[in-house]
Steps between C-alpha positions, in 0.01 A plus 500: 500500500291241675678224690215258425573220254366572154324266259632576154365407159730287291720726292460250215121535504383450141134584566561873463732726309829632629506781243436866573132571426384709208312823569131481582272556202176696497303182580722430803686209342874490431445317171286505188195278554445456124855378456453258787187352345670465161787312661279262695280424200813426293676269745201306630194371312339436838547861600368616165180304552466612860545869411223465241268337751580721799517836328727802550774531758345752739755542778535870596752531781375678808671802648857453615501361850683591818663170607457543876122542525448255211704227667341572838157439348627193311624337820168564679296360209699180451294178529185681609177579319462862402239593763694359795828645376342843443368501855840415646673754281255768612558411865875519447474847347268591787795471736652795315201732457391306188812590310780284369754500782857606448763228540596660830144488628470133412827415667384677816193273516534176696399167354211451743341823376545394138347163574205666677376633164493148353850449361648154552830475678682442168332798334580724796865402466479556124365856525769582754765360267354711219523807721863421585595467135321826419669687787838368387440635148499153345164536324490684167327833523183588304713699252776241473285191442409569133868544409625169635547175304245229577761274656617766742143569607442130567827480694436804718131445579531128575751579772198590710361221710174370354550649154563241229567522127132470405412825680780682319410343166153651536654842566714471187218375279202707614650814653828565316397364158810285446501268195681182598367368832414130536326430835579128511364475853153618394245214495270688260772560242611137497136382496431711193795337327376154599152565364624662179726203425262230619741368766387268778707679764659842526866530407729557795642851534832382356335320208270799436803726473658274240177455305449874459843617390359601162273753670801717589531799509121533555429242767291755694249520216492122454456451875200730500349298221539188715263660751267569210531136387334394826222753439425391145519134603220570744308662217552190287694680224858409578687364202731208577807369319 
């Protein structure tokens, strides 16, 4: 195991589920989308109006991901526009014959070389920390990831330097098709809530969590509709309550 200090998610995290996930369905989700929509319409008049304005819930989870290359790319892309990040990512892979390096290959690369491709000092340290966790067997494998509870995935992946809860929430929501993820740190999700409810300011992450308890156990679906709330507001068709 690595000797490096680990950043752990709070074991009392209420933004994701601690329960063992259900099996993946044909559409890639681990839950019934129709049941989710029925629940949200029932518990929230605002959600009912938004669903009518925004249309169907169209999330189709992508293929299962391999955590190591996914997190490597995530670190590179943080706080950069897509073009610049893609260039740096390509240069990084170019150090390893344009393939994703193994953890051992990354750890054998000095920081100056990593920085020469455009990584900041912090990102160079982060990719090395990722490689150390992978080499130590602390990252879930590609096969293991879909079987783990949300909370355990958050805990294990956020031990890596530079990987925060938001990154893992996106994995759970858009890749693993989990039903009850509330990305309280996402500006777009909280902005959608503000617009839908006609608030002057966004709720804080803590307040947002309390305001949306009725969405459980389908906070993933409701969160996606908050993104759509921003879209339909721009189109001038957002209902408000």
